[in-house]
C-alpha positions as CSV (number, residue, x, y, z in Angstrom):
1,X,65.3,-64.4,-48.9
2,X,65.1,-66.3,-52.2
3,X,61.7,-65.3,-53.6
4,X,61.7,-68.3,-56.0
5,X,61.9,-70.8,-53.2
6,X,59.7,-68.7,-50.9
7,X,56.6,-68.8,-53.2
8,X,56.4,-72.6,-53.1
9,X,54.7,-72.4,-49.7
10,X,51.8,-70.5,-51.3
11,X,50.9,-73.4,-53.6
12,X,48.1,-74.7,-51.5
13,X,46.6,-77.1,-54.0
14,X,48.6,-79.8,-55.7
15,X,52.3,-79.2,-54.9
16,X,54.8,-78.8,-57.7
17,X,55.7,-82.3,-59.0
18,X,59.3,-83.5,-59.1
19,X,59.3,-83.3,-62.9
20,X,57.7,-79.8,-62.9
21,X,59.8,-77.3,-65.0
22,X,62.3,-75.6,-62.8
23,X,61.7,-72.1,-64.4
24,X,57.9,-72.0,-64.2
25,X,55.5,-71.9,-61.2
26,X,51.7,-71.6,-61.7
27,X,49.2,-70.7,-59.1
28,X,45.4,-70.8,-59.2
29,X,43.0,-68.4,-57.5
30,X,41.1,-68.9,-55.3
31,X,42.8,-72.2,-54.4
32,X,46.4,-70.9,-53.9
33,X,47.6,-67.8,-52.0
34,X,48.1,-65.7,-55.1
35,X,48.2,-62.4,-53.2
36,X,51.2,-63.6,-51.2
37,X,53.0,-64.8,-54.3
38,X,52.7,-61.3,-55.8
39,X,53.8,-59.6,-52.6
40,X,56.8,-61.9,-52.3
41,X,58.1,-61.5,-55.8
42,X,57.5,-57.7,-56.0
43,X,59.1,-57.1,-52.5
44,X,62.2,-58.8,-53.8
45,X,62.8,-56.1,-56.5
46,X,66.2,-54.5,-56.0
47,X,66.9,-53.1,-59.5
48,X,63.8,-52.8,-61.7
49,X,60.1,-53.2,-61.8
50,X,58.4,-53.1,-65.2
51,X,54.6,-53.4,-65.2
52,X,51.7,-53.1,-67.6
53,X,48.5,-53.8,-65.6
54,X,44.8,-53.7,-66.6
55,X,43.5,-53.3,-63.1
56,X,45.2,-51.6,-60.2
57,X,43.1,-52.2,-57.1
58,X,45.3,-53.9,-54.5
59,X,46.4,-51.7,-51.6
60,X,49.4,-53.9,-50.6
61,X,50.8,-54.1,-54.2
62,X,50.3,-50.4,-54.7
63,X,52.2,-49.7,-51.5
64,X,55.1,-51.9,-52.6
65,X,55.3,-50.3,-56.0
66,X,55.2,-46.8,-54.5
67,X,57.9,-47.7,-52.0
68,X,60.1,-48.9,-54.8
69,X,59.2,-45.9,-56.9
70,X,60.0,-43.4,-54.1
71,X,63.4,-45.2,-53.4
72,X,64.9,-43.7,-56.5
73,X,67.3,-46.7,-56.5
74,X,64.9,-49.0,-58.3
75,X,63.7,-48.1,-61.8
76,X,60.0,-48.4,-61.9
77,X,58.0,-48.4,-65.2
78,X,54.2,-48.6,-64.7
79,X,51.5,-48.3,-67.3
80,X,47.8,-48.7,-66.4
81,X,44.7,-49.1,-68.5
82,X,42.6,-45.9,-68.7
83,X,39.2,-47.5,-68.2
84,X,40.3,-49.3,-65.1
85,X,42.3,-46.5,-63.6
86,X,39.1,-44.4,-63.5
87,X,37.5,-46.7,-60.8
88,X,36.6,-45.3,-57.4
89,X,39.3,-47.2,-55.5
90,X,41.9,-47.0,-58.2
91,X,41.6,-43.2,-58.3
92,X,42.2,-43.1,-54.5
93,X,45.4,-45.3,-55.0
94,X,46.7,-43.2,-57.9
95,X,46.2,-40.0,-56.0
96,X,48.7,-41.2,-53.5
97,X,51.2,-41.4,-56.4
98,X,50.5,-37.9,-57.4
99,X,50.9,-36.6,-53.9
100,X,54.5,-37.9,-53.5
101,X,55.7,-36.0,-56.6
102,X,58.4,-37.1,-59.0
103,X,60.4,-40.0,-57.7
104,X,61.1,-42.1,-60.7
105,X,59.9,-42.6,-64.3
106,X,56.4,-41.1,-64.6
107,X,53.6,-43.7,-64.5
108,X,51.3,-43.5,-67.5
109,X,47.6,-44.2,-68.0
110,X,46.2,-45.0,-71.4
111,X,44.8,-47.3,-74.0
112,X,46.2,-49.8,-76.5
113,X,47.6,-48.2,-79.6
114,X,44.4,-49.1,-81.4
115,X,42.4,-47.2,-78.7
116,X,41.0,-50.2,-77.0
117,X,41.6,-51.4,-73.4
118,X,45.1,-52.4,-72.4
119,X,44.4,-55.8,-71.0
120,X,47.9,-56.8,-70.2
121,X,48.6,-58.3,-66.8
122,X,52.3,-58.4,-67.0
123,X,55.1,-57.6,-64.6
124,X,58.9,-58.2,-64.6
125,X,61.0,-58.0,-61.5
126,X,64.8,-57.3,-61.8
127,X,64.8,-58.6,-65.4
128,X,64.4,-62.1,-64.2
129,X,61.0,-62.9,-62.8
130,X,58.0,-62.5,-65.2
131,X,54.6,-62.5,-63.6
132,X,51.7,-63.0,-66.0
133,X,48.2,-64.6,-66.2
134,X,44.6,-63.8,-66.0
135,X,44.7,-62.6,-62.4
136,X,43.4,-59.0,-61.8
137,X,45.5,-57.3,-59.2
138,X,42.7,-56.9,-56.7
139,X,41.8,-58.9,-53.6
140,X,38.8,-60.3,-55.4
141,X,40.9,-61.4,-58.4
142,X,43.6,-62.8,-56.2
143,X,41.4,-64.6,-53.7
144,X,37.8,-65.1,-55.0
145,X,37.7,-65.3,-58.8
146,X,38.9,-68.2,-60.9
147,X,42.3,-66.9,-62.1
148,X,45.7,-68.1,-63.1
149,X,49.1,-66.6,-62.2
150,X,52.3,-67.8,-63.7
151,X,55.7,-66.8,-62.5
152,X,58.7,-67.5,-64.8
153,X,62.3,-67.3,-63.8
154,X,64.1,-66.8,-67.1
155,X,66.0,-63.7,-68.3
156,X,65.1,-64.3,-72.0
157,X,61.4,-64.6,-71.2
158,X,61.7,-61.5,-69.0
159,X,63.4,-59.5,-71.8
160,X,60.6,-60.3,-74.2
161,X,58.0,-59.1,-71.6
162,X,60.0,-55.9,-70.8
163,X,60.1,-55.2,-74.6
164,X,56.2,-55.4,-74.7
165,X,55.9,-53.3,-71.5
166,X,58.3,-50.7,-72.9
167,X,56.3,-50.4,-76.2
168,X,53.0,-50.2,-74.2
169,X,54.6,-47.5,-72.0
170,X,55.8,-45.5,-75.0
171,X,52.4,-45.7,-76.7
172,X,50.6,-44.5,-73.6
173,X,53.1,-41.8,-73.0
174,X,52.5,-40.5,-76.5
175,X,48.7,-40.5,-76.0
176,X,48.2,-38.2,-73.0
177,X,49.9,-36.0,-70.6
178,X,52.2,-37.7,-68.1
179,X,50.7,-38.4,-64.6
180,X,53.3,-38.2,-61.8
């Protein structure tokens, strides 16, 4: 399955025009099927998943990440915002991670280096697909709220995002004990 071609079917509003850039696809919640776009791209990971996420409240995406993390064949780097990770449902999801023990890089929970929220909503799959935008990773954010999700297929853009995620990860790792 080619995830890049597959996600076109989740563009439920105006289709991508013939002159639309070939390396960028933008989706709008609640008009497009943003949840399926995220599931499709993340499911395609075979090598790496790098993610810095403000909210972590989607059962399906959490399960996909945990499966990749447990596989020990896919390097998974995950950093989450401390204020959001403390939510009722988020705590339930994160407890599942703790119960499976050490499978990969430890996930980290923290703040920005200036001790404010870490509001990034950024994910890179296999060093190729960058997922970004205003969409909170929750069913409400993906299906009810007015949000934007952009997927970019470009290794240079992905490397820039991985760099930011790695810095965020290191900053959070230095702030608090590791959660794994």
